[in-house]
Structures are given as structure tokens and as C-alpha cells.
C-alpha positions in Angstrom: 97.7 97.4 63.1 95.0 99.2 65.0 96.1 99.2 68.6 94.8 100.6 71.9 97.7 101.4 74.3 97.5 101.2 78.1 100.3 102.6 80.2 101.3 105.4 82.5 105.0 106.1 83.4 108.2 106.7 81.3 108.8 103.0 80.7 105.4 102.8 78.9 105.9 106.2 77.0 109.0 104.7 75.3 106.9 101.8 74.0 104.1 104.1 72.8 106.5 106.2 70.8 108.0 103.0 69.3 104.6 101.9 68.1 103.8 105.3 66.7 107.2 105.4 64.9 106.5 101.9 63.5 103.4 103.3 61.8 100.7 101.6 63.8 97.3 103.3 64.3 96.7 104.3 68.0 93.1 105.6 68.2 93.0 105.5 72.1 95.3 105.5 75.1 94.3 104.3 78.6 96.4 105.8 81.4 96.1 106.4 85.1 94.4 109.6 86.4 96.6 112.6 86.9 98.4 112.7 90.2 99.6 115.5 92.4 103.3 116.1 92.3 106.0 118.7 92.8 106.3 121.4 95.5 102.8 122.7 94.8 101.3 119.2 94.6 99.4 120.2 91.5 97.8 117.6 89.3 100.1 116.5 86.6 99.7 114.1 83.7 102.0 111.1 83.4 104.5 110.7 80.5 102.1 108.5 78.5 99.3 111.0 78.6 101.7 113.8 77.6 102.9 111.8 74.6 99.4 110.8 73.5 98.1 114.4 73.6 101.2 115.5 71.7 100.3 113.1 68.9 96.6 114.0 69.0 95.5 110.6 70.4 92.3 110.3 72.5 93.0 109.6 76.2 90.8 107.8 78.7 91.7 107.9 82.4 89.4 105.5 84.3 90.0 105.0 88.0 88.9 101.3 87.5 87.9 99.0 84.7 85.8 96.8 86.9 82.1 97.1 85.8 81.0 95.9 89.2 83.7 97.8 91.2 83.9 101.0 93.1 83.8 103.2 90.0 81.4 101.5 87.5 80.7 104.8 85.7 84.5 105.0 84.8 84.5 101.4 83.7 81.4 101.9 81.5 82.9 105.0 79.8 86.2 103.2 79.2 84.4 100.2 77.7 82.5 102.4 75.3 85.7 104.2 74.4 87.4 100.8 73.7 84.4 99.6 71.6 84.5 102.8 69.6 88.3 102.4 69.1 87.7 98.9 67.6 91.3 97.7 68.4 92.8 94.6 66.8 95.2 94.4 69.7 95.8 96.1 73.1 99.4 96.7 74.3 99.9 97.2 78.0 103.0 98.5 79.7 103.2 99.5 83.4 99.5 100.6 83.3 98.7 100.2 87.0 95.2 98.9 86.7 94.0 95.2 86.6 92.4 94.3 83.3 89.2 92.4 83.8 88.1 89.6 81.4 86.0 91.9 79.3 89.0 94.0 78.4 91.3 90.9 77.7 88.7 89.5 75.3 87.7 92.7 73.5 90.5 93.0 70.9 90.8 90.4 68.1 94.3 89.4 69.3 93.8 90.1 73.0 96.3 92.0 75.1 100.1 91.9 74.9 102.0 93.0 78.0 105.6 94.4 78.0 107.1 92.9 81.2 110.5 94.0 82.5 111.9 90.5 83.4 112.5 87.1 82.0 109.4 85.3 83.1 108.5 83.4 85.2 111.2 85.1 87.3 110.0 88.3 88.9 106.3 88.5 88.2 104.8 91.5 89.8 105.2 95.2 90.4 109.0 95.8 90.8 110.9 93.3 88.6 113.8 95.7 87.8 114.6 96.5 91.4 114.2 93.0 92.8 116.5 91.6 90.1 119.3 93.9 91.1 118.6 93.4 94.8 118.8 89.6 94.4 122.1 89.8 92.6 120.8 88.4 89.3 123.4 88.5 86.5 120.7 89.1 83.8 117.2 90.3 83.2 115.3 91.3 80.1 111.9 91.9 78.5 109.2 89.4 78.0 106.3 90.1 75.6 103.4 88.1 77.1 99.8 87.3 76.1 97.8 88.5 79.1 95.4 86.3 81.0 93.6 86.8 84.3 96.6 85.9 86.4 99.4 88.1 87.7 102.0 87.9 84.8 101.1 84.3 84.2 100.2 84.4 80.5 102.0 82.7 77.6 105.3 84.1 76.5 105.6 85.4 72.9 109.0 87.0 72.8 112.1 87.5 75.0 115.1 89.8 74.9 117.8 89.3 77.6 120.1 92.0 79.1 123.1 91.6 81.4 123.0 93.2 84.8 126.3 94.7 85.8 127.7 96.2 89.1 127.3 99.6 87.5 123.5 99.3 87.0 121.1 101.2 89.2 117.4 100.7 89.0 117.2 104.0 87.1 119.8 103.1 84.5 118.6 99.5 84.0 115.0 100.9 83.7 116.1 103.1 80.8 117.8 100.2 79.0 114.8 97.9 79.5 112.4 100.6 78.3 114.3 100.9 75.0 114.4 97.1 74.7 110.7 96.9 75.4 109.9 99.4 72.7 111.9 97.4 70.1 110.5 94.0 71.4 106.8 95.0 71.1 107.3 96.2 67.5 109.1 93.0 66.7 106.3 90.9 68.3 103.6 92.7 66.3 105.6 92.2 63.1 105.7 88.4 63.8 101.9 88.5 64.6 101.2 90.2 61.3 103.4 87.7 59.5 101.6 84.8 61.1 104.7 83.4 62.8 104.3 84.5 66.4 104.7 81.5 68.6 103.2 81.4 72.1 104.6 79.1 74.7 103.5 78.5 78.3 105.7 79.8 81.1 107.8 77.1 82.9 106.3 75.9 86.2 109.7 76.1 87.9 111.6 79.3 88.7 108.6 81.4 89.6 109.4 84.4 91.8 107.4 87.5 92.7 108.7 91.1 92.7 106.8 92.8 95.6 106.1 96.5 95.3 108.7 98.7 96.8 107.9 100.3 100.1 109.5 103.2 102.0 109.8 101.0 105.0 112.5 99.0 103.1 114.8 102.1 102.8 116.8 101.8 106.0 119.9 99.6 105.5 120.3 96.6 107.9 124.0 96.5 108.6 123.8 93.0 110.0 123.5 91.9 106.4 126.6 91.3 104.2 128.2 94.4 102.6 127.7 93.0 99.0 124.0 92.6 99.7 123.7 96.2 101.0 125.6 97.6 98.0 123.1 95.8 95.7 120.2 97.3 97.7 121.7 100.8 97.3 121.7 100.3 93.5 118.2 98.7 93.5 116.7 101.5 95.4 117.9 104.3 93.2 115.8 106.4 92.7 113.0 105.0 94.9 112.8 104.7 97.8 116.5 105.4 98.3 118.6 103.4 100.7 119.1 105.3 104.0 121.3 105.2 107.1 122.0 107.4 110.2 125.2 109.2 110.8 126.5 110.7 114.0 125.8 114.4 114.3 122.8 114.4 112.0 119.3 114.2 113.3 117.8 112.8 110.1 118.8 109.8 108.1 120.8 110.4 104.9 120.2 108.7 101.6 123.0 106.5 100.1 123.2 106.7 96.3 126.4 104.7 95.6 128.4 102.3 97.7 130.8 99.4 97.3 131.4 96.3 99.3 134.9 95.7 100.7 135.9 92.2 101.6 137.8 93.3 104.7 137.3 91.4 108.0 136.7 93.7 111.0 136.0 93.1 114.7 133.3 95.6 115.1 129.5 95.7 115.8 127.6 95.9 112.5 126.7 99.6 111.9 129.9 100.9 113.5 131.5 103.9 111.7 135.0 102.7 111.0 136.5 105.5 108.9 135.4 108.7 107.1 137.4 110.5 104.5 137.0 112.1 101.1 137.5 108.6 99.7 134.5 107.1 101.5 132.6 106.5 104.7 133.2 102.9 105.8 130.7 101.0 107.9 131.0 97.6 109.5 128.5 95.1 108.3 127.6 91.5 109.1 130.1 90.4 106.5 132.7 92.8 105.1 132.7 96.6 105.0 130.3 99.0 103.1 132.1 102.0 101.7 129.6 104.8 101.0 130.7 106.9 98.0 127.8 109.4 97.4 125.0 110.4 99.6 122.4 113.1 100.4 121.3 115.0 103.5 117.6 115.5 104.1 116.5 118.5 102.0 119.9 118.6 100.2 121.3 117.3 96.9 123.2 114.2 96.0 126.9 114.7 96.7 130.1 112.7 96.3 131.5 111.9 99.7 134.3 114.4 99.2 131.8 117.2 99.0 129.7 115.8 101.8 132.7 115.6 104.1 133.1 119.4 103.9 129.8 119.9 105.7 130.0 117.0 108.1 132.6 115.8 110.5 132.1 112.6 112.4 132.1 113.0 116.2 
């Protein structure tokens, strides 16, 4: 099938590679403009652009697709590129731009989105992280027919995955990316075979996965320990859960922690114990034992290594 692909980060790159490996024609890729990153803050392409160029695929990087928006010249150039590409289908994965109606209606079969949740739960920007944070026991991939709403389109295919206590946002992301690549190839096979069935999303169970913000990083120790442990996993790698420790001017990032069911008579946030086995903090319910962490400007360390350079007062 002749497909235009729209995506930007690693999650989308996996899907692009899967489509290429399946033998589909990809005449054009849409991706976000290059962003500054690294110590030198040089402009760098995203993973999807790098993959497209490696395969000799044309790349368009409009700042907007709205013909009446802030960057109409970008939108007009992208529209012409899409018309020239003559796609039968557009596949979208973590692209980062809103698709206006003219884009949704341009391909013969419209636009399929690879969404990292079991819709209608966790529509929106951060479904992987919010599922872990909320304590969900499963998530998955939904292939969806896109419409004008925010992840509101008809569902075409679903693949579920369990969420375990070992999952971080990073590790679950990688599993879902691989699942998404397989799922979009499968959905297109069904489309080509004439047996792809669309069904509306249920009206019940809708939740929204708000975009992550750095302001969420600081742990609130009045919350239960089990909730804080989930937040640590959900915020790995971004924005990273943080807390303050005595003797250190800047907050440290917490990369792994476990909830202990112990009952303690101490103000939430009180440092109870610090050893090579963990740093234990009183919470609103139970104790949070920190197992790995990172000083500002340092590297991730197990608590045993961290304790060699820090002693509680």
C-alpha cells in the first residue's frame, strides 16, 4: 500500500521501520522540525527523520498544517507534498501536530493512528506514564481511525499488554513501540483483505492523559508510599521524580523505589533510615524505600554507591 507516515520520536520510528519491512511504499514522511539538544544545543533530527533519510524517503517538516494558521506557507508546502505523494493511507504515531480536516480526508482510507493505550482510557499526550501512575494492571495499543477529536475516532484493532511492578515508563514504552509496529502492519493487512472492522469507542471509561510537566517531579510525601513508588516508575525517564535530602542543596532524582507497608509515627517526609540497602522516608501511608537515585549533575547510582558520597546529618 502507498502510505504517508507522520511521526517524530523513537516510538514512531519503530512503526515506520515495521511498515518498510512489510514492503509498503512510503513516498513521504512528515515529522516535527529539528530541535536543539545536547550540551551544545545544536539542531538535531528526530529518530523518524533519521530513519526516513536512511531509507531515501522524502521528508517534510512543517511547523503547522493549518492553512489559516500561524505558518500558512508551511501548511501549503506540506499539502502539495502530500498531494504529490498520492497516499492511499496515512499512518500517524506520536507526530505532535494536530491534523486538520483537509489532511484527514486526503488519503483514500483516511488516517490511522497508533495510540499507546486501550481506548477510551488515556486519550491524550502521556498515556504510558499515566497508566503506570494510576496503578493500571494493563495497557496496550489501539489502532484508530482518526477524526477531528482528541483520540476519539473509531477503533480498528487492539493489542493488550500487562503492566507489572517492574515496568518504568521507559521499558513499557519500548514494549508498546514494538507492539504498535506489529499492530499497524496487521491492521493494514486486514484493510487490504477487506475485513477490517471499525467500532465506535465506548462512551464510558473515558480518561485523559495530560502532558507531563516538570512541576510534577517533586514527590508529595503526604501521599501513600505505593502511589509514590508508581510515580517514580511513571516518571522515568521524564521528568524524573525528585526529593530533597539533608546536606544537599539541590533535589535528587529518584529512579527506583519500593513501598513498605510499615506503620510509622512520623511526619510525612521524615528521613527514617539510610543505609546501603535503601533510604527510607515516612509517607502519608507506609514507608517509601529509595533504591537508586541521582545527584544534580551526577549519574544514576544504586543507593549503596550513593551512600559513599552522602551521609545523613
